[in-house]
C-alpha positions in Angstrom: -4.4 -3.4 -13.6 -4.6 -4.6 -9.8 -8.0 -3.9 -7.7 -5.8 -2.5 -4.4 -9.3 -2.0 -3.1 -10.0 -5.7 -2.8 -6.6 -6.8 -1.7 -7.1 -9.4 1.1 -4.3 -7.6 3.0 -4.6 -10.1 6.5 -3.7 -13.1 4.1 -0.9 -10.8 1.9 0.6 -10.1 5.3 0.4 -13.7 6.7 1.9 -14.9 3.2 4.6 -12.0 3.5 5.4 -12.8 7.2 6.2 -16.8 6.5 8.3 -16.1 3.2 11.7 -17.2 3.6 14.1 -15.2 1.7 17.6 -15.3 2.6 19.1 -12.1 3.8 22.2 -11.0 1.5 25.9 -12.5 1.9 27.9 -9.8 4.8 30.0 -8.0 1.6 27.9 -8.6 -1.3 29.1 -7.9 -4.9 26.7 -5.9 -6.9 25.8 -9.1 -8.8 24.9 -10.8 -6.1 23.0 -8.3 -4.6 21.2 -7.6 -7.6 20.2 -11.2 -8.0 18.9 -11.3 -4.2 17.1 -8.2 -4.6 15.1 -9.3 -7.8 14.3 -12.7 -6.3 13.0 -11.0 -3.3 10.9 -8.9 -5.3 9.2 -11.2 -7.5 8.5 -13.5 -4.5 6.4 -10.1 -2.9 5.3 -9.4 -6.6 3.8 -12.9 -6.6 2.3 -13.1 -3.5 0.7 -9.4 -4.4 -0.4 -10.8 -7.4 -2.1 -14.2 -6.1 -4.0 -12.2 -3.3 -5.2 -9.1 -5.2 -8.0 -9.8 -8.1 -7.6 -7.5 -11.3 -9.8 -4.9 -12.4 -11.7 -4.7 -15.6 -11.0 -1.7 -17.5 -12.4 -0.8 -20.6 -12.1 1.9 -22.8 -15.5 3.4 -20.9 -13.8 3.1 -17.5 -13.4 6.5 -15.5 -11.1 5.2 -12.6 -10.2 8.5 -11.7 -14.3 9.1 -10.4 -14.5 8.7 -7.0 -17.9 8.6 -4.8 -17.0 12.2 -3.8 -17.0 13.2 -7.1 -20.4 11.9 -7.6 -21.8 13.6 -4.2 -20.5 17.2 -5.4 -21.8 16.4 -8.8 -25.3 15.8 -7.3 -25.1 19.0 -4.9 -24.3 21.3 -7.9 -27.0 19.9 -9.9 -30.1 20.1 -7.0 -28.4 23.5 -6.4 -28.6 24.6 -9.7 -32.0 23.3 -10.6 -33.1 25.1 -7.4 -31.7 28.4 -8.2 -33.3 28.3 -11.7 -36.7 27.1 -10.1 -36.6 30.6 -8.1 -34.7 32.9 -10.3 -35.2 35.8 -8.0 -33.6 34.3 -4.9 -29.8 35.6 -4.7 -29.0 33.1 -2.0 -29.5 30.2 -4.1 -27.7 32.0 -6.9 -24.7 31.9 -4.7 -24.9 28.7 -3.3 -25.5 27.2 -6.9 -22.2 28.9 -7.5 -20.2 27.7 -4.2 -21.4 24.3 -5.3 -20.2 24.7 -8.9 -16.9 25.7 -7.5 -16.2 22.7 -5.4 -17.5 20.3 -8.3 -15.2 21.8 -10.6 
């Protein structure tokens, strides 16, 4: 699986600009157009694969987890602890419920 966040996009852009693929013939047949398209797609795919590292994915990986989720989880846990510590304060309880809603 490619790691698009670490792709060197300026080098990819330069490589794609310098790529020379002739245009399809003015009146292409479906076969010649398919061959032309496959050739162009293979060159673009190879260029992207050359400049994009692969992710190290294990069965423990969580590719859907983001830093935003980490921040929401941290806010939820801290507000939950504060509401448990001060159980008589209803504003802390409401804050914990709001944090839970945004996190979940």
